[in-house]
N, C-alpha and C positions, 0 to 999 in steps of 0.2 A: 504494500500500500504506500502511496505517496501522500505527502502533506500539501495543503494549499494554504495560502495566507490572504487575508483581506488587506487592501491598500488603505492607509490612514492619511488624513489631511493634517499637516503640521499647523498648529494653532497660530504660532508666531507669523508664519507665512500668510495665513488666511487674514490676519489682522492688517496686513499691508495692502490688501485688496479692498476695493469699494464694497461696503456692506450690501449694497443693492445687488452685487454679483454673487453673493454667497449662496442663495438658493439654487442657482444654476450649477453648482458644483456637486450637488448631492441628490440622492434619491432615498426616500423613506417609503418602504413598502411599494416601490414602483412609481411613486409620484414625487414631484418637486415639493420640498418643504417651503413653508413661509419663512420670511426673514426672522420673524419672532421665534419660530421653532429652532432655527440655526443658532440664534443668539442664546437661547435657553440651553442648547446642547453645549455651546462654548463655555457658558458660565458653569454648568455642571461638571464639565471636564476639568476646567481650571480649579474648581473647588476640590476635586479629587487629586490634584497635583499632576494631571496628565499633560504631556507636551503635544499630544495629537488628539483629534476627535476620535474616540474609540469606534472602530468600524464593526465591532461584534461584541459578544459577551465573554470572549475568552482572550483577555488582554493582560499585558504586563503592567508594571508600575508606571510606565509612561503612557499607557493607553494603546500600545501597539498590539496587533493580533499576534498571539503566540502560536498560531497554526491550528489546522484541523486535519484529521485523517480523512482521506478521500475514500469513499466506498467504491468497491470494485463493480 
């Protein structure tokens, strides 16, 4: 079995972009989030000490995906 990893968005880099562009960078359950949803996710991630927006529920101390086993 191989592992796969989710890609994470660096919060510091995101903060350098115009906030209006933030929703275009993400999908939540197949839809574009609102700016408010992205802002909330950023605040929650920062409060947890993450350096990136966590892309899944299996993350390390920085919020990065630790990997997932791929089913055959």
